[in-house]
C-alpha positions as CSV (number, residue, x, y, z in Angstrom):
1,M,153.6,64.1,115.4
2,G,155.1,65.1,111.8
3,N,153.7,64.0,108.6
4,E,155.0,63.7,105.1
5,L,155.8,67.3,104.8
6,I,158.3,67.7,107.2
7,D,160.3,64.8,108.5
8,E,160.1,63.4,112.4
9,A,163.7,64.6,113.3
10,A,162.6,68.1,112.3
11,V,159.5,67.9,114.5
12,G,161.6,67.0,117.2
13,R,164.1,69.4,117.0
14,L,161.9,72.1,116.9
15,A,159.9,70.9,120.1
16,D,163.3,70.7,121.8
17,H,163.9,74.8,121.3
18,L,160.5,75.3,122.3
19,D,159.2,76.6,125.5
20,G,156.0,76.2,124.0
21,E,154.0,73.3,122.5
22,V,154.8,71.5,119.1
23,I,151.6,69.8,117.6
24,G,151.3,67.8,114.2
25,P,148.0,66.6,112.2
26,H,148.0,63.6,114.3
27,G,148.6,65.3,118.0
28,A,146.3,65.7,120.5
29,G,144.3,69.0,120.4
30,Y,145.3,69.4,116.8
31,D,142.0,70.1,115.2
32,E,140.6,72.9,118.3
33,A,144.3,74.5,117.5
34,R,143.7,75.1,113.8
35,K,140.0,76.7,114.6
36,V,140.1,80.5,113.6
37,F,137.5,83.1,113.8
38,N,135.3,82.1,110.5
39,G,133.8,78.8,110.6
40,M,133.8,78.5,106.9
41,I,138.0,78.2,106.9
42,D,139.1,74.3,107.4
43,R,142.7,74.1,106.6
44,R,145.2,72.0,108.0
45,P,148.8,72.9,108.6
46,A,151.5,70.4,108.7
47,L,152.8,71.6,112.0
48,I,151.3,73.8,114.5
49,A,153.9,75.6,116.7
50,R,152.2,77.2,119.8
51,C,155.2,79.7,120.7
52,A,155.6,81.0,124.1
53,S,158.6,83.5,123.4
54,T,160.4,85.3,120.7
55,D,163.1,82.8,120.7
56,D,160.2,80.1,120.2
57,V,159.0,82.2,117.1
58,V,162.7,82.2,115.8
59,A,162.8,78.3,116.0
60,A,159.6,78.2,114.4
61,V,160.6,80.9,111.4
62,D,164.0,78.4,111.0
63,C,162.1,75.4,110.8
64,A,159.8,76.1,108.2
65,R,162.3,77.9,105.9
66,Q,164.8,74.9,106.4
67,N,161.7,72.6,105.4
68,G,159.8,74.7,102.5
69,L,156.8,75.5,104.6
70,P,154.6,78.3,104.0
71,V,154.4,80.6,107.4
72,A,150.7,81.6,108.5
73,V,150.9,83.4,111.8
74,R,147.7,83.7,114.1
75,C,146.9,86.4,116.9
76,G,143.3,86.5,117.5
77,G,142.5,84.4,114.5
78,H,140.2,87.4,113.0
79,S,141.2,87.3,109.6
80,V,137.8,86.6,107.7
81,V,139.6,85.1,104.9
82,G,141.4,82.8,106.4
83,M,145.2,84.2,106.7
84,S,145.5,82.8,110.2
85,V,146.2,79.4,109.3
86,C,147.3,77.6,106.1
87,D,147.3,74.2,104.8
88,D,150.2,71.9,104.6
89,G,152.7,74.8,106.1
90,M,153.7,76.4,109.7
91,L,151.0,77.7,112.1
92,I,153.0,80.1,114.3
93,D,150.6,80.5,117.3
94,L,151.1,83.6,119.4
95,A,148.8,83.5,122.0
96,G,151.3,82.4,124.6
97,V,153.3,85.6,123.9
98,S,150.6,87.5,125.7
99,E,152.0,89.8,128.1
100,V,151.0,93.6,128.6
101,D,153.5,95.9,130.3
102,V,152.0,99.2,131.0
103,D,154.0,102.4,131.9
104,P,151.4,105.2,132.8
105,E,154.1,107.8,133.2
106,A,155.4,107.4,130.2
107,R,152.5,106.8,128.3
108,V,153.9,103.6,126.7
109,A,152.2,99.9,126.7
110,R,154.9,97.0,125.8
111,T,152.6,94.2,124.3
112,G,153.3,90.7,123.4
113,G,152.2,89.7,119.7
114,G,149.6,87.5,120.9
115,V,147.6,90.0,123.0
116,L,144.1,90.3,122.5
117,W,142.1,93.8,122.3
118,G,140.0,92.9,125.5
119,E,143.2,91.9,127.4
120,F,144.8,95.1,126.2
121,D,142.4,97.1,127.5
122,A,142.0,95.6,130.8
123,A,145.6,96.2,131.7
124,T,145.7,100.2,130.5
125,Q,142.0,101.1,131.5
126,P,142.8,101.1,135.4
127,H,145.3,103.9,134.2
128,G,143.0,105.7,132.6
129,L,144.8,105.4,129.3
130,H,144.1,103.8,126.1
131,T,145.3,103.2,122.3
132,P,142.7,102.9,119.2
133,G,141.8,99.3,119.1
134,G,139.9,96.6,117.7
135,R,135.9,97.1,118.0
136,V,135.3,93.4,119.0
137,T,138.0,92.5,121.8
138,T,138.7,89.1,120.7
139,T,140.4,90.8,117.7
140,G,144.5,90.4,118.0
141,V,146.6,93.1,118.1
142,G,148.7,91.7,115.6
143,G,146.9,91.5,112.3
144,F,144.9,94.4,113.3
145,T,147.9,96.8,114.1
146,T,150.0,95.5,111.0
147,G,147.1,96.1,108.5
148,G,146.4,99.8,109.7
149,G,143.8,99.3,112.4
150,Y,140.5,101.6,112.4
151,G,139.3,101.6,116.3
152,W,136.4,103.6,118.0
153,T,138.9,106.5,118.7
154,S,140.8,106.8,115.3
155,S,138.8,109.6,114.7
156,M,140.4,111.5,117.1
157,H,144.0,109.5,117.7
158,G,144.6,108.0,114.0
159,L,145.2,104.3,113.5
160,T,146.5,101.8,115.6
161,S,149.7,101.6,113.8
162,D,149.9,105.3,113.8
163,N,150.4,105.1,117.5
164,L,153.0,102.2,117.3
165,L,156.3,103.6,118.7
166,S,158.3,100.5,117.9
167,A,158.3,96.8,117.2
168,E,160.1,93.6,117.5
169,V,160.2,91.6,114.4
170,V,161.5,88.3,113.6
171,T,162.5,88.4,109.7
172,A,162.7,85.0,107.4
173,D,165.9,84.6,108.1
174,G,165.3,84.3,111.6
175,R,166.7,87.6,112.7
176,V,165.2,89.7,115.5
177,L,165.2,93.4,114.5
178,T,163.8,96.4,116.6
179,A,161.8,98.8,114.0
180,S,161.4,102.4,114.9
181,E,161.9,105.8,113.6
182,D,165.5,105.5,114.8
183,E,166.3,101.5,113.8
184,N,165.0,99.7,110.8
185,E,163.1,102.7,109.9
186,D,161.9,101.1,106.7
187,L,160.7,97.9,108.4
188,F,158.7,100.0,110.7
189,W,157.3,101.8,107.9
190,G,156.5,98.8,106.1
191,I,154.6,97.1,109.2
192,R,152.5,100.0,109.5
193,G,150.0,98.8,107.2
194,G,152.0,96.3,105.0
195,G,150.2,93.4,106.8
196,G,152.6,90.4,107.8
197,N,154.6,90.6,104.7
198,F,158.1,91.0,106.2
199,G,158.4,89.2,109.6
200,V,156.5,87.9,112.6
201,V,156.1,91.0,115.2
202,T,156.5,89.5,118.6
203,R,156.3,92.9,120.3
204,F,154.4,96.2,119.9
205,D,155.2,99.6,122.0
206,F,152.1,101.6,121.5
207,E,151.8,105.3,122.8
208,L,148.5,105.7,125.0
209,H,146.5,108.4,125.3
210,E,143.7,109.6,128.2
211,L,140.3,108.0,128.1
212,G,138.3,106.5,130.6
213,P,137.6,104.6,132.4
214,I,134.3,105.9,131.8
215,V,132.9,107.2,128.2
216,L,129.9,108.8,126.8
217,A,128.9,106.2,124.4
218,G,126.0,103.9,123.4
219,E,123.6,103.0,120.4
220,A,120.4,104.2,119.3
221,L,117.6,102.4,117.1
222,W,115.1,103.7,114.7
223,P,112.4,101.7,112.7
224,I,113.6,100.9,109.1
225,E,111.0,103.4,107.5
226,R,112.8,106.6,109.3
227,A,116.1,105.6,108.0
228,P,116.4,108.1,105.1
229,E,115.6,110.7,107.2
230,V,117.8,109.8,109.8
231,V,120.8,108.9,107.9
232,R,120.7,112.0,105.8
233,A,120.6,114.0,109.4
234,W,123.2,112.0,110.8
235,R,125.6,112.5,107.7
236,D,125.0,116.3,108.0
237,Y,125.8,116.5,111.5
238,V,129.0,114.3,111.8
239,E,130.7,116.1,108.9
240,R,130.7,119.1,111.0
241,A,130.9,117.6,114.0
242,P,134.3,117.4,116.4
243,D,136.3,114.6,115.9
244,E,136.0,113.4,119.3
245,L,132.6,112.2,117.9
246,S,133.3,108.7,116.5
247,T,130.2,107.1,115.1
248,G,128.7,104.8,112.5
249,C,125.5,103.8,111.3
250,A,124.2,100.4,110.5
251,V,121.3,98.6,109.1
252,V,120.7,95.5,111.7
253,I,117.6,93.4,112.9
254,A,116.6,94.4,115.9
255,P,117.2,91.8,118.7
256,P,114.2,90.3,120.4
257,E,115.8,91.6,123.8
258,D,113.7,92.9,126.8
259,F,115.5,96.5,126.4
260,V,114.4,96.8,123.0
261,P,110.8,98.3,122.3
262,E,108.8,95.0,121.3
263,H,107.7,96.8,117.6
264,L,111.2,96.5,116.8
265,H,111.8,92.9,117.3
266,G,113.1,91.0,114.3
267,R,112.6,93.7,112.2
268,P,115.4,95.8,110.4
269,A,116.0,98.7,112.0
270,L,118.8,101.6,111.7
271,A,121.5,101.8,114.4
272,I,123.8,104.4,115.2
273,V,126.6,104.0,117.6
274,G,129.3,105.8,118.9
275,M,131.4,107.2,121.6
276,Y,132.7,111.0,122.7
277,V,136.6,110.5,122.7
278,G,137.2,112.4,126.0
279,D,135.5,113.9,128.7
280,P,131.9,112.5,129.3
281,E,130.4,115.7,130.5
282,A,132.0,117.8,127.6
283,G,130.7,115.2,125.2
284,A,126.7,115.3,126.3
285,A,126.7,118.4,124.2
286,V,128.3,117.0,121.5
287,V,126.1,113.5,121.3
288,Q,122.7,115.6,121.8
289,P,121.9,116.1,118.1
290,L,121.7,112.3,117.5
291,K,119.7,111.8,120.7
292,E,117.4,114.7,119.4
293,L,116.6,112.7,116.2
294,A,114.1,110.8,118.8
295,P,115.3,107.4,118.4
296,D,113.1,104.6,120.0
297,L,115.8,103.1,121.8
298,D,118.5,105.6,123.1
299,L,121.3,103.7,124.8
300,F,123.7,106.5,125.0
301,Q,124.9,107.3,128.4
302,P,127.8,107.4,130.6
303,M,129.5,103.9,130.7
304,P,132.7,102.0,131.3
305,Y,135.2,102.3,128.1
306,T,135.9,98.4,128.1
307,D,132.2,98.2,128.2
308,F,131.8,99.9,124.8
309,Q,134.7,98.3,123.6
310,A,132.6,95.0,124.1
311,L,129.4,96.0,122.7
312,L,129.7,94.5,119.3
313,D,130.9,91.2,121.0
314,P,127.6,89.4,121.0
315,A,126.8,90.3,117.4
316,N,130.3,88.6,116.2
317,P,130.5,85.1,118.2
318,P,133.6,83.0,116.9
319,G,132.8,80.2,115.0
320,L,129.6,81.4,112.5
321,R,130.3,81.2,108.8
322,N,131.7,84.7,107.8
323,Y,131.7,87.2,105.0
324,F,133.3,90.8,105.7
325,R,134.6,93.4,103.2
326,G,135.5,96.9,103.8
327,D,135.3,99.8,100.6
328,Y,136.3,103.1,101.2
329,L,133.5,105.7,100.2
330,D,134.9,109.3,99.3
331,G,131.5,110.7,100.4
332,L,127.9,110.0,101.4
333,S,125.7,111.7,99.1
334,D,121.7,111.4,99.2
335,A,122.1,109.0,96.2
336,A,124.6,106.8,98.2
337,I,122.7,106.5,100.9
338,D,119.5,105.4,99.2
339,V,121.2,102.6,97.6
340,Y,122.8,101.7,100.7
341,L,119.5,101.8,102.7
342,E,117.8,100.0,99.8
343,R,120.4,97.3,99.4
344,A,120.9,97.0,103.1
345,T,117.3,96.5,104.0
346,E,117.1,94.0,101.2
347,T,120.2,91.9,102.8
348,V,119.1,91.8,106.4
349,S,116.0,90.8,105.8
350,S,117.0,87.8,103.7
351,T,120.2,86.7,105.5
352,T,120.7,86.0,109.1
353,P,119.7,88.3,112.3
354,L,123.6,88.9,112.8
355,A,124.2,90.6,109.5
356,Q,125.1,93.8,110.2
357,I,125.5,96.6,106.9
358,V,127.8,99.5,108.4
359,I,129.3,102.5,107.6
360,F,132.1,104.2,109.8
361,R,132.4,108.1,109.6
362,L,136.7,108.2,109.7
363,G,137.6,111.6,110.8
364,A,140.8,113.7,110.8
365,G,142.8,111.4,113.3
366,V,143.1,109.3,110.4
367,T,143.5,111.7,107.3
368,S,145.7,114.0,108.8
369,V,148.8,111.6,108.9
370,A,150.5,111.8,105.3
371,D,149.7,109.2,103.3
372,E,153.6,108.7,102.6
373,A,154.3,108.6,106.3
374,T,153.5,104.8,106.7
375,A,152.7,101.9,104.1
376,F,148.7,102.3,105.0
377,S,147.2,104.2,102.0
378,H,144.0,106.1,101.0
379,R,143.5,108.3,104.1
380,D,141.6,110.9,102.6
381,A,138.5,108.8,102.4
382,A,135.7,109.9,104.2
383,Y,133.9,106.7,105.3
384,L,134.2,103.0,105.3
385,F,131.6,100.5,103.9
386,H,131.5,97.6,106.0
387,P,129.0,94.7,105.5
388,I,129.2,91.9,107.8
389,L,127.6,88.5,107.2
390,L,127.3,85.7,109.6
391,W,125.6,82.4,109.1
392,E,125.4,79.0,110.4
393,D,124.5,76.3,107.8
394,P,127.3,75.8,105.2
395,A,124.6,75.3,102.3
396,E,124.3,78.9,102.8
397,D,127.9,80.0,102.0
398,E,127.4,80.4,98.1
399,R,124.0,82.6,98.6
400,Q,125.5,84.7,101.7
401,T,128.8,85.3,100.0
402,A,127.1,86.4,96.8
403,S,125.0,89.0,98.9
404,G,128.0,90.6,100.3
405,R,129.5,90.8,97.0
406,G,126.5,92.2,95.3
407,L,126.5,95.0,98.5
408,G,130.0,96.0,97.3
409,E,129.0,96.1,93.7
410,A,126.2,98.3,94.5
411,M,127.8,100.8,96.7
412,Q,131.1,100.9,94.0
413,P,130.1,104.2,92.3
414,F,130.1,105.9,95.2
415,G,133.6,104.2,96.3
416,T,137.1,105.6,95.7
417,G,137.9,102.2,94.1
418,A,140.1,101.0,97.4
419,S,139.6,98.9,99.8
420,Y,140.7,98.4,103.5
421,L,142.8,95.1,103.5
422,N,142.1,94.2,106.6
423,F,138.5,93.6,105.9
424,T,139.2,92.6,102.0
425,P,138.4,89.0,100.7
426,D,139.6,89.6,97.6
427,R,143.3,89.2,97.2
428,D,143.8,90.6,93.7
429,R,142.9,94.0,95.5
430,V,146.2,94.3,97.2
431,R,148.2,96.5,94.5
432,D,144.7,98.9,94.5
433,A,145.0,99.0,98.1
434,F,148.5,100.8,97.9
435,G,148.6,102.7,94.5
436,T,151.5,102.0,92.3
437,E,154.3,104.1,93.8
438,K,153.8,102.8,97.3
439,Y,153.4,99.1,96.1
440,R,156.8,99.3,94.4
441,R,158.0,100.7,97.4
442,L,156.7,97.6,99.6
443,V,158.2,95.2,96.8
444,A,161.5,96.4,97.5
445,L,161.1,95.9,100.9
446,K,159.7,92.4,100.5
447,D,162.9,92.0,98.5
448,R,165.2,92.7,101.4
449,Y,163.6,91.1,104.2
450,D,161.6,88.5,102.6
451,P,162.7,87.4,99.3
452,E,162.0,83.7,99.3
453,N,158.1,84.7,100.3
454,L,158.3,82.6,103.4
455,F,155.4,84.8,104.4
456,R,152.9,84.7,102.1
457,V,149.8,83.5,103.7
458,N,148.5,87.2,103.8
459,Q,147.4,90.1,101.6
460,N,150.7,89.4,99.8
461,I,153.3,91.6,98.5
462,V,154.8,89.1,95.7
463,P,158.8,89.7,95.8
464,A,160.3,90.8,92.6
465,G,162.2,87.5,91.9
């Protein structure tokens, strides 16, 4: 079961301590167990620990530390740059730590570190409650939260990490700590935006907010020829609209589906997607100005919140090859709109039908939280530029990634110079993501909780030593 990087006796001891499963490179199911969302990532860990409890995670961390193995942690496996798996290290798979316990009276959800957002929503929505979460249901709670977490309702309720009340963290030395505003406050500060640098989070306690089960939400499509007019009108409206309106625009290829007008099939189109974060009846008047832009397809309507959360799933299937990025924009000038539409239309026309070149409006739910309150940074950005490229053919890798980088470079003059790390392919931008003073504080935190950098398969904060 083991390989040359870890002796058989150590593997046996780990297997004896786990309620879950230990899989080595020659074990049954190894190739399936090491797969992640992005089909470009093909890494071979020395060992996979499929954990079923916090005690399992402690045993896996201890084994990795004692054998000098770097640790990768996987919840949903959605890290596009492959940080959910590693070569020649220990992969800690949290899929078995997947319980969700909802207290509707206290409005708190206690969630295992391996829960997916679709599972979380399925547990909370019967109570008409939610927390801002991933826009694709197979996204894992863990990496999404520790990296910050922009969801559809963040415009109103902040980042996912802003709604974290406490967490259980397994640190590099095998301790199990509770992190909250009242206990290990420095660690609590760091895991809200600092990623997986400080330990493995095996439990999250989230604040819940009323919403659903029915919301007013959906999408609309316009032919790309109308995009300059429509994006300007969208911008002018969302910048004065209430924060309950959560929305984004995207240049896409209109799918050849029966519900899409035939003249749009297979052609570049402008989509506006959004939701009213509140009572659907109250939201009708707020969404109406978007509907008055006379889309060729209007699917804004009352629908289950869980359906809207799954809206982007078909366009984001697992196993395709991926290039994402997330660059902050300080505004959306006419010049920025023109560059965005020109480059985005060119990109979707020459790549694959699943390309989506998105701009999200962020909202006061994010910007109203003090920057120093958590490790997450750059809350003052007005928009997030988020190109998503997906393709099947490995021969296209170089062309597609170059196209994605080119999009980022084209929008750079309108950006803040910083990126959202959950969507960032470039590991050399970690310092920029936090700024000098906050990065210094994070290094001190790394020195305290992981001085040997056991947790380095991430957007890594390098310890001072």
